[in-house]
N, C-alpha and C positions, 0 to 999 in steps of 0.2 A: 503494500500498499504507499502511495507517496503521499508523505505529509504535508501539510501546508506550512507549517512552520520548522520543520526540522530539515536539516540537509543531510541526514543519514538514514540508513535503513536497519539501525540495530533496535532491539527492544529495550529502551531505556525506559524510564517511568513516563515521560511525556509521550513517547510514541505507543506505549500500550495503552494510556488514557486515550490517545487518538484513536487507535483500533477499536477500543470498545465503544467509545462514544460515535463513532462515525463510520466504524468498518462495515464492510460487506460479509455475507457468508465465507466467500474466500479468504479474507483478511482474518476472519475468526479461526478458521481451519489454521490458517499458518501459526495464529498467536496458540493455538492450542497445542500443535505440534512442537513449536518451541518451548513451552510451557512443560510438557511430559518429557522433553529430552533433556531439560536443564531445570533443576530445583530452584536455581537462582531467578529464573524467569518466573516461575510459579510464585514465589514469595513476592516478587515484585508486582504481579497481577493482584495478590492479596493486598500489597500495601496501598496500591492504587484504589483499589475497591473500597477499602476502610474508609477514605477521605469522603466517600459518598453515601456512607450507609445510613446517615441519619436521614435522607431524603428518600422517603417511601416510593417515589416515582420514578427513581434511578433504577429502573428494573434490569437493565444490561448490567450495571455494577452489582446489583444482589444475585444476580445468574452468576457471574464470573467468582463473584465472592464464595458462593457455596461450592462451585467447582474446585476452586484453588483448596479450599478448606479441606473437602474431601481428599484431594490427591496429597495434601502434605501431612495428613493425619497418619 
């Protein structure tokens, strides 16, 4: 996924936030695979999602938070 404000394609916190917020299915598949391959990426996903957890309408973040927690347990 090309990020609007990033000049790289690494899974940094900002990139993960962008993928979750604006990504399409293909982008989510890439993030999922990266997170399954690297526990650090999975922890970053959880960290990003925790920032949005107070918003009950941030459903994408709630989904990814649950996913990350299950795989990190």
